[in-house]
N, C-alpha and C positions, 0 to 999 in steps of 0.2 A: 702495287707493282710499279717499279721505277724503270726508266729506260736510259741506256747510256750508248754513246757512239761506240761502235765496235773497233774499227781501225786495226783489226787483227789482234787487239789486246784482250778484250773481255772474253772472247772464245777460249783463250789460253787459260783464263782464270776459272771460267765456268764452261767447260767444253761441252757439257750436256744440254746447254740452252740453245735453242734454235733462234737465229737472227730474224728480226722482223724489219725488212727494208734495211736501213742503215743503223738500226737500233736493236738491242738485245734485251729481252725481258728477264729480270733477275728476281728470283724468289728470295724470301728472307734468309734462307740457308746460304744462298749464293752471295748475298750481301754480307752475311757473317763471314764467309770465306774471304771476301775482299778485305773486310776490316782486319781480319787476322793476318792476311798476307802483307798489308800495308803497315800495320802497327805492331804486329807480333803479339797482340793481346787477344785472348779468347773473348768472343762476343757473347756475353751472357747477361741478358736483361734481368732475370730473377736475382742473380748475384748482385748486380748493380743496385737493384731496388732494395735488397737486404742491407747493403752498405749504407744507402741513403737513410733507410729507416733506423738503423742502429745509431747512426750519427745523430739523428734527431732525438732518439731516446736518450742518448748520452748527454746531449745539451740540456734536455728537460730535467734529467736526473741531477745534473750539476747544479741547476738553480734551486731545485727542491732541497737538495742536500745542504747547500750553503745557507738557504733561508731558514730551514727548520732543524737541521742537525748540527751543523758547524756553529750556529749561533750560540748553542749551549757551551761550546768550547772556547768562545771568545768573551762571553758575558758583557757584550757592549764595548769591549776594549779595542783599541787600534791593533790590528794584527800585522801591520806592514813589517815590523821587526821582530815578530814572535816566531822564531824558528820551529818551536815545538808545534805550533798550530800549522805551520807550512808542511811539516813532516806528515802529520796525520791527514791533512787535506790531500797531499800528494799521494799517500798510500791508498786513500779511498778511491781516487779516480783511476789509478793504475789497476787496482783490484777490479773496479767496475769494467774497465776496458777488457781485462782478462776474461771476465765472466761473459761479456757480450760476444766474444769470439767463439763461444761454445754453444750458442743458441741454435746454430744451424744443424746440429747433429740429430739423429733419430730417423723417423720414417720420412720417406720422400714425398714431397707435396706435388700436387697435380696442376696447380694454377698459381698465378701470382698472388691472388687474393688469399688463398689458403696459406701460401708461404708467408705472406705479410702478417696474417693473424697468428700463425705459429711463432714467428720470430718475435712479434710484439708481446705475445703472452709469456714466452720463456724469458725474454729480456726483462719485462716488468717483474716477473717472479724472482729473477736473480737479484734485481735491485732491492726488492722488499726483503729478501733473505739477508742481503749484505747489511742493510740498515738494522734489521732485527738482531743480527750478530753483534753489532756495536752496542745495542741496548742490553742484550744478555750479558755481554762482557762487563759493561759498566755496573749493572745492577745486581748481578748474581755471582759473577766470578771474582771481581775486584771490588767487593762491597765494603771493604774496610776503609776506603777513602774515596773522595770524589775525583775521579780521573779527569773529568772535563774541567773542573776547577784548577787542577794542577797544570793542565795544558794551557788554560787561559792565563795562568801566572807565568808562563814561559818555561816550565820545567821540561827540558828536552827528554829526560828519561821517560816521562809520561807519554810524550809524543811517540817515542820509539816503541813503547809497549802497545799503544793504540795501533800503530802501523803494523806491528807483527800480527795483531789480531785480525786486521783487515786482510792481510796477505794470506794468512792461514785460512780464513773464511772463503776467500776467492778460490783457493785450491780445492776446497771441499765442494763448493757450489758448482764450480766449473766441471769437476769430475762427475757430479750427479747429473748435470745437464747433458754431458756427453754420453752418459750411460742410460739411455732410455730408448726402447724400441716399441713401446706400447702405443696405443692410441693416446691422444693428447690428455684426456681426463685421467687415464690410468698412469700416464707418465708423470703428470703433476703430482699425483698422490705418492708415487714412488720417489720422486725428487724430494718432496717434503719429508717422507719417512727417512731417507738417507741423511738429509740435512739435520734433522733433529736428533737422530741417533748419533751422528758425528759430533754435534754440539755437546751432547751428554758425555760422550767419550772424551772429547778434548777438555771439557770442563773438569771431569774427574781427574784426568792426567795433570791438569794445572793445579788442582787442589793438592794432589800428591806431591807435585814438584815444589809448591810453596811450603808444604809441611816439612819436606826434607831440607829445604833451604833455611827455614827458621831455626835459629839457635837461641831459645829463650834464656838459656843459662848465661849467655854472653850478651843478651839484649840485642840480638840481630834478627830483625823481622823484615820480611820482604816488602810489605807496604810502607814501612818506615824508610827503607833504602830508596824506594822510588820517590817518596815525598822529599827525601834529602837530595834528590837529583843524582843518584848514583847511576851513571850512564852504562857502566860495565854490567851491572845487574840487569838493567833493561835490555841490553844487547843479548845477554845470555838467555834471558827469559823469552824474548821474542823469537830468537833463533830456534830455540827448542820447541816453541809452539809451531813454528813453520815446519820444522823437521817432522814433528808429530803428524801434522796435516798431510805431509807428503806420504808418510807411511800409511795413513788411513786411506788415502785415495788409491793406494796400490790394490786395495781389496776389489775395486771395480774391474781390475784386469783379470781377476780370478773367477768372476761370476758373470752369468748372462741371464737376462730376463727370459730368454727363449728356452725355458724348460718347464717341467711339470709342476714346479713349486708355485705357491701363491705369492703375492707381493709381500705379505707379512713374513712368510718363511724365508724369502730371499733376503729381506732386510735383517732378520735375525741371524741368518748365515753370514751376511756381510759384516754385521757387528762382531760376530765371533772371530772371523778372519782378521778384522781390524785390530782386535785386542791382541791376537797372537803377533801380528806385525809390529805393533807398538812395543811389545815385550822384546821381540827380536831386535828392534832398533835400539832400545835402551841397553840391552846386553852387549851388542856389538860396539856401541859408542863408549860404554863404560870400560870395556876391555881395551879398546884402542886408546882412550884417554889415559889409562893407567900406563900404557907402554910409551906413549908420546910424552906425557908429563911425568916421567919417572922421577921419583924423589922430589916432587914439586906439589905444593898445596894450591891447586887451581882455584879452589873455593875461596881461600884466603886472598888470593890475588884479585879475584873479582870483588870481594868485599872492600879491598883496598883501592878500588877504582882503576884497576889495570885493564884498560880497554883492549889491549893487545891480547891478553890472556882470554878475555871474554870472546873475542873474535875467533881465536884458535879453537876454543872449546865448541863454539857454534859451528865452525867449519866442519868439524868431525860429525856433529849431529846431523846437520843438513845434508852433508855428503852421503851418509848412509840412507837418509830419507829419500834422496834422489835415486840412489841405486835401487832401493826397494820399489819405488814408484815406477821405474822405467825398465826394470829387468825381470819383473814378475808378470807372467802371462798365463 
């Protein structure tokens, strides 16, 4: 309990508090009211602790990532002038920050300690999943060449491809973190289920995209275009991956955990809706591109390193992804 001189001021702020001599006793709620009146900012200790905790987690993750993950992308070389390295480094930390903003969703905690444990657990899970996504992408999706080696050599196209993967992963992980109302153990299982289902779906979509892109008759292969630092191809590929992730996350707006279905049934249903949304995204984008790029070979433009055409194509794809992710409830 703290005491302040009244002088006719404090009773106006906390009119329900009885004066004690020339002083007035203020409860924590009354002090919060004073803080809000004088600063205009809500007085919320749990939220402040969450922010401090997340900043600490972010800094720890930064050093871990630079020491163990980014070291593979520089191979001992000086990165001060390697823009490709900077792009992938930037994308990881922006993605990480995006994920950390989603860890406060779900069931309401009853104590600071419980909130800190929940925040720390989900934040750590998000970081692990983001790093895992990078490994899956490097080893299983783009296995035809060494993406890290290309980034270390300064190939900007490789950096853009890596950045697109991190941004897409952040969208999926963030969506899964926001979409959980179970107890913590059940929620973690659900998040993992959604994450791996989304990775399988996005990987399959990527395989299909690469297969459609490759023109073996004219010796045009996706991985060779990236190795040759074709930035237009990298922009188009990354944009489409991000657009696909946006469409996939829209499935979380259509389902709720609070029903009679089991976790496995919910995940299967989520996967089915995501596939439908991906098909809708591609159909709408294809029709729109045909109208916008009438009598123009956008594919050939991208092969010819026309970055403007690549950005125009990506704008259509991502726009429909945003529409699906924000307009479906």
